[in-house]
NUMARGU-692140 format. One record per residue: chain; x, y negated, z of N, C-alpha, C in turn. Coordinates in nm, 3 decimals, padded with zeros to 5 digits. Atoms other than C-alpha are relative to their C-alpha. Last residue first. Layout:
<pts>
PT cadena    n_c1    n_c2    n_c3   ca_c1   ca_c2   ca_c3    c_c1    c_c2    c_c3
PT      A       X       Y       Z       X       Y       Z       X       Y       Z
...
</pts>
This chain:
<pts>
PT cadena    n_c1    n_c2    n_c3   ca_c1   ca_c2   ca_c3    c_c1    c_c2    c_c3
PT      A -00.099 -00.104 -00.015  00.303 -00.547 -00.103  00.138 -00.057 -00.005
PT      A -00.002 -00.039 -00.141  00.088 -00.852 -00.050  00.105  00.106  00.024
PT      A -00.070  00.103 -00.076  00.182 -00.987 -00.391  00.008  00.034  00.149
PT      A -00.142 -00.007  00.028  00.089 -00.664 -00.565  00.078 -00.100  00.084
PT      A -00.041  00.062  00.126 -00.249 -00.661 -00.395  00.151  00.015 -00.020
PT      A -00.060  00.132 -00.020 -00.356 -00.412 -00.132  00.040 -00.058 -00.135
PT      A  00.094  00.108 -00.032 -00.597 -00.119 -00.133  00.062 -00.134  00.032
PT      A  00.007  00.011 -00.146 -00.377  00.189 -00.112 -00.082 -00.120  00.043
PT      A  00.066 -00.116 -00.058 -00.460  00.273 -00.476 -00.008 -00.009  00.152
PT      A  00.145  00.016  00.009 -00.374 -00.079 -00.591 -00.074  00.115  00.067
PT      A  00.037  00.106 -00.094 -00.019 -00.042 -00.461 -00.150 -00.022 -00.002
PT      A -00.014 -00.053 -00.137  00.024  00.292 -00.637 -00.045 -00.103  00.103
PT      A  00.110 -00.093 -00.025 -00.113  00.153 -00.965  00.004  00.054  00.142
PT      A  00.124  00.078 -00.006  00.120 -00.148 -00.960 -00.119  00.091  00.031
PT      A  00.005  00.078 -00.124  00.420  00.070 -00.874 -00.132 -00.074  00.013
PT      A -00.056  00.134  00.014  00.355  00.319 -01.155 -00.021 -00.079  00.129
PT      A  00.099  00.105  00.022  00.280  00.675 -01.047  00.069 -00.136 -00.010
PT      A -00.007  00.060  00.133  00.554  00.934 -01.098 -00.102 -00.109 -00.027
PT      A  00.076 -00.084  00.093  00.490  01.169 -00.805 -00.012 -00.064 -00.138
PT      A -00.078 -00.122  00.019  00.767  00.998 -00.607 -00.069  00.095 -00.097
PT      A -00.110  00.033  00.091  00.585  00.666 -00.659  00.085  00.124 -00.029
PT      A  00.058  00.018  00.134  00.270  00.812 -00.503  00.107 -00.031 -00.102
PT      A  00.040 -00.132  00.049  00.470  00.939 -00.205 -00.056 -00.010 -00.142
PT      A -00.122 -00.076  00.030  00.645  00.605 -00.154 -00.035  00.137 -00.058
PT      A -00.055  00.053  00.126  00.313  00.419 -00.182  00.125  00.078 -00.038
PT      A  00.087 -00.046  00.108  00.160  00.645  00.083  00.052 -00.048 -00.134
PT      A -00.037 -00.139  00.030  00.460  00.582  00.307 -00.086  00.056 -00.113
PT      A -00.129  00.004  00.069  00.399  00.207  00.286  00.046  00.141 -00.036
PT      A  00.022  00.047  00.138  00.031  00.260  00.370  00.130 -00.005 -00.079
PT      A  00.069 -00.105  00.074  00.116  00.469  00.675 -00.021 -00.040 -00.145
PT      A -00.100 -00.104  00.029  00.371  00.214  00.796 -00.063  00.112 -00.081
PT      A -00.090  00.054  00.101  00.110 -00.062  00.769  00.103  00.105 -00.041
PT      A  00.072 -00.001  00.128 -00.150  00.142  00.955  00.089 -00.050 -00.113
PT      A  00.008 -00.140  00.043  00.095  00.211  01.239 -00.071  00.012 -00.135
PT      A -00.128 -00.046  00.057  00.178 -00.159  01.263 -00.004  00.144 -00.051
PT      A -00.092 -00.042 -00.106 -00.192 -00.243  01.314  00.130  00.048 -00.065
PT      A -00.024 -00.143 -00.011 -00.361 -00.423  01.029  00.097  00.026  00.114
PT      A -00.133 -00.032 -00.051 -00.503 -00.771  01.061  00.012  00.151  00.015
PT      A -00.006 -00.124 -00.076 -00.801 -00.855  00.843  00.145  00.026  00.041
PT      A -00.078 -00.104  00.066 -00.822 -01.217  00.740  00.006  00.123  00.089
PT      A -00.132 -00.027 -00.054 -01.101 -01.435  00.864  00.072  00.109 -00.077
PT      A -00.029 -00.141  00.006 -01.397 -01.568  00.666  00.144  00.022  00.045
</pts>
């Protein structure tokens, strides 16, 4: 089973989503899980 490679634009979008969720008061672990990645990956 291969790993999924994300395009740079997708990565930037996910990082911005985490920033927005954090600005709204969501915990880091919850925000990272919501975008579909693990804590270690983030």
